[in-house]
C-alpha beads as a LAMMPS data file, in Angstrom:
LAMMPS data file: protein, C-alpha beads

127 atoms
126 bonds

1 atom types
1 bond types

-500.0 500.0 xlo xhi
-500.0 500.0 ylo yhi
-500.0 500.0 zlo zhi

Masses

1 110.0

Atoms # bond

1 1 1 -167.021 -305.237 429.588
2 1 1 -169.304 -303.414 431.983
3 1 1 -169.358 -299.694 431.279
4 1 1 -171.772 -298.502 433.966
5 1 1 -170.662 -298.029 437.551
6 1 1 -170.877 -301.390 439.267
7 1 1 -170.345 -302.622 442.796
8 1 1 -169.545 -306.187 443.832
9 1 1 -170.900 -307.075 447.282
10 1 1 -169.014 -309.747 449.232
11 1 1 -171.120 -310.825 452.176
12 1 1 -170.187 -313.131 455.032
13 1 1 -172.947 -314.777 457.022
14 1 1 -175.892 -313.064 455.331
15 1 1 -179.135 -314.877 456.034
16 1 1 -180.898 -316.378 453.026
17 1 1 -183.896 -314.131 453.753
18 1 1 -181.907 -311.034 452.710
19 1 1 -181.077 -312.581 449.334
20 1 1 -184.669 -313.671 448.834
21 1 1 -185.914 -310.163 449.689
22 1 1 -183.623 -308.650 447.017
23 1 1 -184.840 -311.165 444.445
24 1 1 -188.464 -310.523 445.372
25 1 1 -188.018 -306.739 445.040
26 1 1 -186.381 -307.175 441.622
27 1 1 -189.245 -309.386 440.393
28 1 1 -191.817 -306.911 441.717
29 1 1 -190.079 -304.051 439.850
30 1 1 -189.981 -306.117 436.661
31 1 1 -193.719 -306.890 436.909
32 1 1 -194.396 -303.155 437.270
33 1 1 -192.262 -302.416 434.209
34 1 1 -189.597 -300.666 436.258
35 1 1 -185.907 -301.373 435.919
36 1 1 -184.328 -302.824 439.036
37 1 1 -181.021 -301.582 440.397
38 1 1 -178.425 -304.204 439.375
39 1 1 -176.964 -306.148 442.270
40 1 1 -173.801 -308.197 441.965
41 1 1 -173.107 -310.259 445.055
42 1 1 -171.282 -313.282 446.363
43 1 1 -172.028 -314.857 449.721
44 1 1 -169.644 -316.695 452.020
45 1 1 -170.559 -318.877 454.976
46 1 1 -167.681 -317.637 457.120
47 1 1 -164.780 -315.209 457.077
48 1 1 -162.267 -318.030 456.535
49 1 1 -163.911 -318.882 453.219
50 1 1 -163.780 -315.219 452.147
51 1 1 -160.085 -314.946 453.064
52 1 1 -159.249 -318.186 451.241
53 1 1 -160.588 -316.648 448.012
54 1 1 -159.599 -313.001 448.516
55 1 1 -155.983 -313.294 449.630
56 1 1 -153.682 -310.248 449.853
57 1 1 -152.001 -311.187 446.544
58 1 1 -155.407 -311.449 444.835
59 1 1 -156.444 -308.032 446.183
60 1 1 -153.206 -306.679 444.711
61 1 1 -154.043 -308.391 441.398
62 1 1 -157.498 -306.759 441.332
63 1 1 -155.964 -303.359 442.113
64 1 1 -153.429 -303.745 439.304
65 1 1 -156.219 -304.564 436.846
66 1 1 -158.238 -301.543 437.995
67 1 1 -155.252 -299.266 437.475
68 1 1 -153.962 -300.824 434.243
69 1 1 -157.166 -301.900 432.531
70 1 1 -157.658 -305.093 430.552
71 1 1 -154.480 -307.055 429.869
72 1 1 -153.159 -310.528 429.234
73 1 1 -152.340 -312.766 432.174
74 1 1 -148.689 -312.676 431.064
75 1 1 -148.628 -308.863 431.223
76 1 1 -150.382 -308.944 434.580
77 1 1 -147.765 -311.394 435.922
78 1 1 -144.979 -309.092 434.669
79 1 1 -146.531 -306.049 436.335
80 1 1 -147.023 -307.935 439.595
81 1 1 -143.511 -309.452 439.364
82 1 1 -145.017 -312.883 440.032
83 1 1 -144.849 -316.309 438.424
84 1 1 -147.197 -316.656 435.416
85 1 1 -148.696 -319.962 436.634
86 1 1 -149.595 -318.507 440.043
87 1 1 -151.147 -315.380 438.490
88 1 1 -153.053 -317.560 435.993
89 1 1 -154.420 -319.697 438.857
90 1 1 -155.372 -316.580 440.843
91 1 1 -157.185 -315.169 437.802
92 1 1 -159.114 -318.405 437.292
93 1 1 -160.172 -318.422 440.931
94 1 1 -161.228 -314.756 440.882
95 1 1 -163.209 -315.336 437.673
96 1 1 -165.063 -318.188 439.441
97 1 1 -165.995 -315.764 442.243
98 1 1 -167.029 -312.942 439.843
99 1 1 -164.327 -310.512 441.004
100 1 1 -162.678 -310.277 437.577
101 1 1 -163.742 -311.206 434.059
102 1 1 -162.151 -312.314 430.802
103 1 1 -163.215 -310.733 427.516
104 1 1 -163.573 -312.382 424.093
105 1 1 -159.930 -311.560 423.273
106 1 1 -158.750 -313.371 426.421
107 1 1 -157.846 -310.214 428.334
108 1 1 -158.623 -310.145 432.044
109 1 1 -160.090 -307.046 433.669
110 1 1 -161.713 -305.846 436.883
111 1 1 -165.264 -304.783 435.964
112 1 1 -166.235 -303.261 439.297
113 1 1 -165.633 -299.716 440.482
114 1 1 -165.977 -300.854 444.064
115 1 1 -165.972 -304.056 446.097
116 1 1 -167.881 -303.855 449.369
117 1 1 -167.213 -306.440 452.075
118 1 1 -169.985 -306.913 454.635
119 1 1 -169.508 -309.303 457.550
120 1 1 -172.418 -310.156 459.783
121 1 1 -171.363 -310.768 463.362
122 1 1 -172.856 -313.743 465.186
123 1 1 -175.847 -313.051 467.399
124 1 1 -174.973 -312.305 470.990
125 1 1 -175.660 -315.187 473.325
126 1 1 -177.869 -314.637 476.325
127 1 1 -175.977 -314.423 479.600

Bonds

1 1 1 2
2 1 2 3
3 1 3 4
4 1 4 5
5 1 5 6
6 1 6 7
7 1 7 8
8 1 8 9
9 1 9 10
10 1 10 11
11 1 11 12
12 1 12 13
13 1 13 14
14 1 14 15
15 1 15 16
16 1 16 17
17 1 17 18
18 1 18 19
19 1 19 20
20 1 20 21
21 1 21 22
22 1 22 23
23 1 23 24
24 1 24 25
25 1 25 26
26 1 26 27
27 1 27 28
28 1 28 29
29 1 29 30
30 1 30 31
31 1 31 32
32 1 32 33
33 1 33 34
34 1 34 35
35 1 35 36
36 1 36 37
37 1 37 38
38 1 38 39
39 1 39 40
40 1 40 41
41 1 41 42
42 1 42 43
43 1 43 44
44 1 44 45
45 1 45 46
46 1 46 47
47 1 47 48
48 1 48 49
49 1 49 50
50 1 50 51
51 1 51 52
52 1 52 53
53 1 53 54
54 1 54 55
55 1 55 56
56 1 56 57
57 1 57 58
58 1 58 59
59 1 59 60
60 1 60 61
61 1 61 62
62 1 62 63
63 1 63 64
64 1 64 65
65 1 65 66
66 1 66 67
67 1 67 68
68 1 68 69
69 1 69 70
70 1 70 71
71 1 71 72
72 1 72 73
73 1 73 74
74 1 74 75
75 1 75 76
76 1 76 77
77 1 77 78
78 1 78 79
79 1 79 80
80 1 80 81
81 1 81 82
82 1 82 83
83 1 83 84
84 1 84 85
85 1 85 86
86 1 86 87
87 1 87 88
88 1 88 89
89 1 89 90
90 1 90 91
91 1 91 92
92 1 92 93
93 1 93 94
94 1 94 95
95 1 95 96
96 1 96 97
97 1 97 98
98 1 98 99
99 1 99 100
100 1 100 101
101 1 101 102
102 1 102 103
103 1 103 104
104 1 104 105
105 1 105 106
106 1 106 107
107 1 107 108
108 1 108 109
109 1 109 110
110 1 110 111
111 1 111 112
112 1 112 113
113 1 113 114
114 1 114 115
115 1 115 116
116 1 116 117
117 1 117 118
118 1 118 119
119 1 119 120
120 1 120 121
121 1 121 122
122 1 122 123
123 1 123 124
124 1 124 125
125 1 125 126
126 1 126 127
């Protein structure tokens, strides 16, 4: 489990150049022997893709894990008053997208202190 303060960045429509700039800065710091600030991020092409992964029920699941700490999926389903299979599927999906993790004992937990959502608006068209 992560013990330091960590932030997950969910970004919609971020240009590839921004990701490359972060990677370049991290490599430059490493070459200079400096430690780079950790960055945990997931990019989405559009807001629909973000909302298909981060549904209201999944946000509630993440909040329950933050409040209750690591627990089994069965305990999580009981706390959420939801069907085990649906909670299990939500956990698997959120693990794929790095929003939650599973430890060696099989307990799921929310490793981030904060999740920041950043949506880039389309460029304005010329009149």
